[in-house]
N, C-alpha and C positions, 0 to 999 in steps of 0.2 A: 346533843340539839344534829337536827339534817337540818342542811342547809340547800335552799333548793338552788340547783343544778344552772338556774341561769341567771344569776348573781356571780357565779364564780368564774363563769366564762366570758373570757377575753375575747376582743378583735382586733391584735395585733398586726397579724397579714395583711389588715386594709386598713391601716393608719400609717397612710404616706401624707407627704407635703406637698400642698399644690403646686411649687415647681417639679416635683417627680412627677405629678400626675401630667401637668403639661408637657412634659418630657417626651412619656411614653404615647400623649396623645399623639406627638410629631413621628414618633419614631413608627408608631403599628402601621400607618400607610407605607414608608418603605420600606417595615420587613414584607406585608401582603406583596407590594411591587416587587421583591426581589424573588418569594418564593413563585409570583407567576412565570419570572423571568427563568429562572431555572426548568423552572417545569414546560414551558414551550422551545429550553431549546435541547432538553432531552427527548422532546415527542419529533423533536425536527432532524435527530443527530443521523448521521451517514455510519456506517459501521463500516468501518475499514477491514480491508480483508488483507490476508495473506497472500499470494504465488508460488510456490516451491515449482524452481526450473529443473530439472534433471535433463544433462546432455552424454547422450553415451556412444557408443563405438568411435570413440579418438584415436587413431592410430598411433598415440606417443604421449609419453607425460611429461613432454619439454612444453614450456612456456604456459597460455593461460586463455584461458576462453572467454572472450570477448560478449555480453548478452546483450542486446540494445532491447529495447519494450517501446514501444509504440498504443499509441490512444487515440492517432490521428491519420486516416486514410491520407490525407494531404501532403503528411509527412514522411510516411511511410516507404521505401526504408532508408531515408537521405541522414546521413550522421546528424547531421545540423537539427531534424526532427525527433529526434530521439526523446520520450518522457523520462529515460535516466537511464545509465548504460553500470555496466556492473564487470570487472576485471575479477576471473576465478578460478583458482589454482588447477590443473589437473590432478587426480588422486585414481590409480588404478584404470586407468583409459574413460575416467569418468571427471565430469564434474555438475557442481550443484549450486545454486543460492536458494536465496528468499529474498522476494519481493515483498516489503512488509507495510501494510497501512494504504492498500491502496481501496481508490474508491471501487465499489463496484461496477461492472462496466465492460467494453467489448476493447479486447487487445490482439495485439501482434508483436511479436518476439522473430528478430535478425541477429544468430549467430554467426559467429565464425573462430577458429581457434588459429590464435596467435603462436602457432609452434617456434616461431624462431626470437617470440619476443621484442620485437619492433615496434610496435600499439600501430602497426599498419595491416592493412591484407593485401597481400601481395598476390599480382598476377602478372601470369607473364606480358610478349609484346605485342599480343591480339589481347587482351584484355581477360586470358584467360584463369579462372581462381590456380592461384598455388598452394592455397592451405584449405583447411577444408571449412564447411560453410552449410548452414540449414537456417528454418523456417517454421516458425510453430505450425499447429495443423498438417505438415507433412504437406505444404506447398511450395512445387517445385517450380524450378528455374526452367524458364525455356526464351530461348533470346531475349535474356532481361530478367529481375527479380520479379516475382510473382505478385500482384495486386495485393490490398490492403484486407480485402474480403477472402481469399484465398488463403491468407495465415491467421486472419481473426478467428478468437476464439471468447468466451465468455468469465468471466471473473463474477462470482455472485456470493462466496462464504469464507470462511475464513479456512478453506480447505481445500481450495485451486489448486489444481497441480498440473504443470507443461513437460512431458517426455519428450525429447527430439533427440532424432537418432542425426549425427554430425554425418557429410557426404563430401569425399575428397576427388 
């Protein structure tokens, strides 16, 4: 005897209680809101960039190189106004540091070679530098530090580089 297929088919997968159905009705809007929020956050995300700074022409392997990163013209190159500073060791007359997670934008760098390791930019009695220094973008010094605009460069993607040659 052949049984009709309709009689043997059961719909257990849709047999839910009223309380389970009510809970699903309440949870559905919450799930939709979470998906919308996640999609909105992802579309507005700012992609963080890395900046590789390489300092060359260091006259010795003594001390550290202080690399100060600035993102505001009014703060450059004041030590109180830096976005972040990093001390990096000197290896084979070079220094290298990677600033990670930067927002794309305009930055400037001020550097000094702290050869004696005293964490100060040493100058003589009339204010002339005794230690090496440099600024990004090849900005030069004339009766004072350069303006932010002279040292400014753009960080736009994860592969930005700043190659800086230090002067003594």
